[in-house]
C-alpha positions, 0 to 999 in steps of 0.5 A: 472497450473491455481489455483482456489480461491473458497474453495476445499473440502479435499477428504472424510475421510474414503477415505483417512486413513493412509497406503491406496493407494490414486489415481484419484479424491483424489490425484487431489482434496489433490493437489488442496487443497495443492496449495491453500494453498501455492499460494491463502489461505496465501496471506497477507494483511495490514491496516495503518491508520494516526492518526491525530487531526480532529479539525480544525481552528474553535476554533480560531474564536470569537464565542464558537462552534466546528464540526469534520472536513472531513479533516485534512486540512492546507496544504501549498505549498511545504509541506512534510511529510514521513512514514515508514510502517513494512509489515510482508511478507509471504514466497510467498509475491512476487508484492503488490498492493497499495491503499491509502487516501489522502488529496491534497492542491489546487490553491485556499488555496495559492494564491502565487501559480499557483497550488499545484503539490501533489506527493507520492513516495512509495518504500520497504526497506530491515530491518536487524539487532537488532533492524531491521533497513534499510540497503539498497533498496528492490524496488526503488518503484513507484510515484504518482502524477497528471500525473497519477490519484493523483487530484490536489485539495481536497478543494471543496466549502466553509461555507457560514456563516462562510467561513470554508473551508472543506477539503476531502480525495482522494484515488489513488492506484498503478495498479494491473498488474504484469509486465512480470519480476522483477524491475530494476529501481534505481528511483521511476516510473510510477504506478506498483504493489510493488515488493519483492525480494527473496534476495538482495545483499547490499554490499557484504552482501546477505539479505532474503528479502521474508518472512520476515518483510519489511519497506515501505516507503511513502514520500508525497509532497503537501499532506497529508496521510490519509491511506494506504493499501498494499496487496499481489496480486493473482498470476493465475499461478505457 
């Protein structure tokens, strides 16, 4: 059954008094409204900004002036960083889309290397206990790299006066085409929506995942994460 996304008004109050028998359009309207609540309007979304200094190395020079950098920069070949974001999934959270902002290095920034190889792995882990801690994998996740969307170089141009490199932010995303079956991979795969299973069994213990807080792990190589957004994907059919 298709679920419309536009707001659906409830029937007239006068025709829905307690004890009254409803049929026809009133029942249809109420059914559609309830389907929207459970399938569209309670979808989740979260945004995570990665706090970093916006001042660049201009302070190390022999004159006193400053500016706010467009990016962080200072990415060396082999640079890595890891992030954990907690996401409160809803009882209907199943597939998650991802959009992120990042900065990468380039071959201009490291003369000893022919090219940088930015790579971002994203996975979902199960949380349990008090305090919450990771107990296993819910989804081994996806890998973003230069073969499927990450730009190799985010460094563009230079300041003709001070030779200062300006670093810009790029964006990447998972695709939003929902697979026909749940994933079975045990290593990161090409971009697809992340999956939140209803339950996961780890070391003979079954954990409820969907509807609980999960940990989204983001590992970056040859790049720096600036912002991360994830959201439940709308599914047109129940």
